[in-house]
N, C-alpha and C positions, 0 to 999 in steps of 0.2 A: 307783460311788457315791462321793460326796465330802462332806466335812464342812468348813464354814467355821469358822476359829478366829480370834479376836481377843483380845488381852490387854485386860482390862477396866480396868487401871490407867490413870488420866488420860484415859479415853475419854469423849467427849461422851455425852449422854443417848441411849439407843437405843430405837427403836420396833421391836418384833419381832412377826411374825405368821406363822402357818402355815395353808395352805389346800389342800384336796384338790380337784383337778380334773384333767382329761386323763388319768385313771388313775394319777396320782402325787401327791406332796405338793410344794408350792411354799413355800419358806421365805424370809421377808423379814427383813432386818436393816438398819435405816436409822439413821445416826448424824447428830446435829445437827438444826438446824431447830426450829421451834416444834412441840411434840409433838402438839397437837390438829390442826394443819394437816397434819403428816406422817401422822398416823393416817387423816385423811380422804383423803389422796393414796394411801395404801396400799389403802384400801377401793376407791378408783377403779381402782387397778392390778389388784386381785383381780377386780373386775367385768369388767375387760378380758380377763383370762385365761379367765373363764367364757364370755365372748362368743367368744373364739378357739375354744374347744371346740365351741360351738354351730355356728360357721361351718365349721370345718375337719375335725371328727371324721368318720372313715370308718365309725364304728360307729353313727352316727345316720342313719337313712334320710332325715330331713328337713333335714340339714345342707346348706349351699350346695355344699360339695365333693361330697357324695353325689349331689345333684341335677345338678351339673355333669357328673359322671361318667356319669349316665344320659341326658344330653342334654336335661334338663328346664330347664336354665339355660345362658346363655352367660356367659363371663367378664365381659363388660360389664354384665350384669345382677346380678352378685355385688357384695358389699361391695368397695371399692377395695383392701382388704388382700389379697384373693385374687389380684388381678393382681400386686400387689407381691411376694407370696410366690412365685408361679409364675415371675416374672422372676428373682428371686434363685436359685431352684432351677435354672433354665435356665443361669445363670452358673456355679453349682456343678457342674452336669453338664459344662459346657464345660471348666472348669478341672481337673476330675478325669478327663478323657477318658472320661466315661461311667460311671465307677465309682460316682459318686453319681447317683441317678436317682429321679424321682418317678413313673415309669411302669413297672409290672411286669405282664407278660402283657397289656398293653393297658389296664390299669386305672390310673387316676390315684390316687396316694397320696402327698400332700405331708407326711405326718407326720414324715418324717426331717429336715425343716428347720423345721417349725412351732414346736416347743417351744423350740429355741434362739433363734429369732427373737422369740418372745413373751417369753421371759425377758429378753433384751437390751432389747427395747422398754420393758418395765416398769421395768427398772433405770435406763434413761436418763431416763424420765419422772420418777422419784423423785429422781434426782441433780440435776435442774433446779430442784428446790424451793429457795426462799430459805433460806440457812443450813445446808443439808445438806452435810456434809463427806465422807460415805462411804456407799456402798450395796452390799449383797450380796443378790443374789437367786439362790436355789438351786432349780432345777426338777428334782427326781428325781436329784440328783447332778451335774447340769450347772450351772455357776455363772458368773454375770457379776459382776465386782467393779469398782467405780468409786470413786475417791477413796481415803480412808484411814479406818480406824475410830477413830483417835486420833493425837495428836501423836507422830511418829516410831514409829508402830506399824502395820505393814502388815497387810493381810489375808493369811491363810494358809489353804490348802485341803489337807486330808488326802485322799489317794487310797487307797481300799480295795484291799487285796491280794486278787485274785480267787481265789487258790489257798490263802489262809489266812484264813478268815472271822474277822472281828474285828481283823485286823492291817492295817497300812498299808504300801503299797508305796513311798510317797514323800509328802513334804509340799511343796507349791508355795507360794512366797512372791511377793506382789505388790510387794515392796520396790522403790522407784525408778520405778514406773510408775503412771500415773493410771487406767489401765484394763487389766483382765486377765480373760480367760475361760478356764475349764477344762472340757473335755467328755470324757466317757469312753463308748466303745462296747465291748460285750463280751457274753459269754454267762453270766456269773456270776449276774446278777440276774434276767434275763428269758429265759434259754435261747437257743436258736438262732433269734433273731428278725431278724437282719440278712440282707438279701436280696442275692444276687449278681445284679446287673442283667443279666448276660449270659444267665443261665439262668432267672431268675424264681423260683429256689428258694433255700433257706437257704444262706448262704455257708459253705463248708467250707474252713477255712484252718488254719494252725498256731498261730493266735493265740487267746488267751482274753480279752485286753483291749487297747485302744488309748486312751491319754489324750493329748489335744491341748491345748496351751497357746498362746493368742494373744490379741490385743486384743479380738476380737468373738466372742461366743458363736454368733451366726448361722453363721459360717464354721467355727469350731472344731468344732461339732456335726457339720456336714457332712463335714469332713475326717476326723474320727475314724471315721465310718461308712464312708467310701470306703476309708480305709487298712485297716480291718479286712477288708473284702471282698477287697482286694488280696493280703493275706498279709504276713508280716513283712518279707521281703526287698524286694519291690516297694513295699510301703507305706512302709517306712522311707526308701528312696531318694526316693520322691515327696515325702514330708513334708519331707525335707531341702531340697528345691528350692523350697519355699514361703517367701517372705519374711515375717519376723516370727513364724514358727511353730516351736514346739518340741514334742517328743512323747516319750512313754514307751510302749513296746510290751512286752507280756508274752506269752510263748508257752506252749502247753500243757506243754512240757517244762521250765517254770520258768526260761526264759532271759529276761533283761531286756535290751532294746535301746533305745537313746536317740539322739535327734538330738544333734548336736555342741554346741549351745548350751544344752541343758537344765540343765546343772549350775549355770548362773547364776541359775536360777529355783528351785532347791531350797533349802529352809530353813524 
């Protein structure tokens, strides 16, 4: 889980909204722009998230992904976003040597990439609005940050400590960059929900949480999931090899492991 923090002093007007969908809460914080136009854009972004749930949910029998899984639809008959997400997922699987996958036991399940992709898409749509200077979209603790909340005031994201409820393991700062994403995968909030693609069963590793920091939430979300399934040693080494990516890993034994460049993002 993560909380976005911005100092309100000298900050432009903010439009904020929270919406429940996909089994979690999405929080919007948009700075600058004409408020009525921004609110209309947020409403459109929220409608887009609900549409993503309708199309991609594996819990809805009538979703396009469920019908695709049952052979009732082809990819070409689905919304274009389905092909886009599946292509991104295939790239994530390739780059992670199969540790990220949308296929478990022969079943199609793209939920591991959909939320991050949807949050990033919504954030970029809002950032394109005239006059908007900063956007934060938080989907169940996974955050896409664009621009700044105010003059010389970067976005900051608090990372919950999975072993100390109510405490923070770290605070990530977006100072000096125009875009930053923070994604966490772990067992503290949802239990053992991460799947080991090799076995199709829950991943059993020495980790309780992996937080990945990078420019794009689509990839940060995938990399956090893949690294968790790998375990701390292999996961940390792999994350170190990814350009523009930093990470914080916490083991069940309360050991904290970080990539070499993470310190530059703390604060």
